N, C-alpha and C positions, 0 to 999 in steps of 0.2 A: 672673680672677686668683685667685679663692678656692681653686680646686683646687691651684694652685701653692703658695699660702700654707699650705694644709692639709698638703701633702706636706712642705714645709720644717718645719712645726711638728711633724709626726709624727717626722721624721728627727731633729730637735733633741731631742725627748723620748727617743728611743732612745739617742742619743749621751749625754745626761745620765744615763740609767739605767746606762750601761756604765762610767761613771766609777768606780763602786765594784765593778765585776765583777772576776773573777780575770784578771790579766794573762796567765796561761798559756792561757786559753781564749777571750779576747776581744782582737781586734786593737786596738779603740778603747781598751780598758782598758790595754793595753800601751803605747800612745802616751801616755795620761795618766800612767801610772806612770813613764815615761821623762822626762816633764817638758816644759816650754815649749820648750826648744831643739829637742828631737826633733820636736815638733809643727810648729814653724816651719820646720825643715829639710824636713819632708815637704811643707808648703805650697809651699816654694820649688821642690822637685823637680817637683811637679805643675804648677806654673806654667811651668816650663821644658818639660815634656812637652806642655803645651797649645800653647806657641809652636811647638814642633817639628812637631806635628800640623797646625797651621795653615799652616806653611811647606810641608808636603807637599800641602795642599789636599784631603785626604781627609775629606769631611764626616762620615762615620761615626766616624772616629778622633777628629776634633775634638770631637764630642759626648761621646764616651767620656772623653776627657781633661778636658774642662770639668767633667763630672760628678765625676771624681776630685778636681779642684781645688775645686769647691764643697764636696764632702764634707769634705775636709781643712780647708778654710776654716771650715766649721761646727764642726769639732773645736777649731780655734783660738779661735773665738768663745766656745765653751763653757768653754775654759780660763780665759777672762777674765770669765766670768759674763754673757756676752752671748748674745743669741738672734737668729735670722734676722729677727725682727720689728724689731729695732733697725736692721738694715741696710735693710730695706724702708722703714722710717720715714724714714731719711736719703735714700733714693732718691725717695720721695714729696715730701720737702722740696725736693729739687732739680728736681722735675718742673716744666717750664715755664721754667726758667732755661737760658739757653744755656751751653755749656761755657765760653765766654769770660767770661760774667758770673760764673759760679761761681768761676773762677780769680781774677778781679779781687776778688771778695768775700773769698776766702781770703787773698789777698795783703794787702788792706787790714786784715783782722783780725790778721794776723801783724805788720804794721807797727805797729798800735795797741798790740799786746801788748809789742812791743819798746820803744816809747816810754814805757810805764807802768813799766818797770823802773828 
C-alpha cells in the first residue's frame, strides 16, 4: 500500500502547487480559480462517467474514469484543506467494521446529535 500512498501524496502535492499557478496555463489552477461549485460540478460529471463506464462493462474504460474521478475528488479535497491521507485514515478506521455496523454507528451518532439540540 505504500506505493499507492506515495502516488496519492505526490499527486496531492502537485495539485496543491497548482493552486497558485496561472489559470491560463494550468487546468487545475483554472478549476481552483473558478471556485468550489466548478470543482464539485466536475466531481459530479466524473462520477456519472464512472457509472456509465461500469454499465458498459469495459474494464479499461472503468479504470480510466475512476482515475478521473479520484483526480477531481483530490482537487475537491485540496479545496477544503484536506489530503488523501485524511481519507485513507477514515478507511483505516472503518477497516474490520462491516458496512452494516458502520451504517448503524452513523445512524446512532446522528440520532444522538439531534437529541442534544
